[in-house]
N, C-alpha and C positions, 0 to 999 in steps of 0.2 A: 352584411356581417359575414366575415369569412368562416367563423365557427359554425354558423347555421348552414352555410353552403356546403362545407365539408361533411357535416353531420347528415344532410340530406343525401349526399352521394354515398355515404357509408351505409345508410339504411337501404338504399337501392341495391348496392353491391351485395349486401347480405340477404337480398331477396325479401325484404320486409315491406317493400312498397314501390311506388312509382313517383317521380317528380317531374316537373317541367323545367326544361333547360332552354334559355334563349340562345339564338344562334351566335350572339356575341360571345357567349361562354362555352360554346361547343368544343372549342379546341383545348379547353382546360379540364375536361372531365377525366375521371380516373380510367385507367386502361381496362378495368374489369366491368365497365358499364358500356352498353351499346345505346346509341340514339336512334329512335324510330320517328320518322317524320309523321306529323299528324295533320298537316294541312293539304288541301287540294292543290294541284299544279297551278291553277289560275287564281290562287289566293293572294292576298297582299304580300309584298316582298319580305316582310319580317318572318323569319323561320323560327319556329318553336318546336322542340323535340320532347318526347316522353322518354325518360331514362329508365332502363331496366337492366337487370343483372345479365352480363354477357354469359352465354353458354347455358342459361337456364330457360326452361319453358315458362311462359307467362302463366300465372295462376288464372283461374276463371275470373276472379275479381279484377285482376290487372288487365286481362283481355277486354273485359266489359268497360273498364275505365278508359283504356286507349280508344276503344270503339266509340265511346261517348264523346271523347275529345275530338276525334276525327269528324263525327257527325256535327258537333258544334262548330268546328272550324269551317266545315262546308257551308254552313248557314251565314257566315260572315260575308257581308257584301264586299266585293273586290273592286 
């Protein structure tokens, strides 16, 4: 649903949260969002990103969430 997709990006750009972006959609994110890789280099070929607001520091909660995502991705058998 496009409305949900744009709303998620709006929340991220406003600094209200973090969302997951599949690599197939990475080229269509808003310019005020930056994508952070969350998988290890030897992970499966599908890339997923955590979207955060460009130019803003991550909140402690967002930092912890991205860290948890990276840890979970590292446990996925490749």
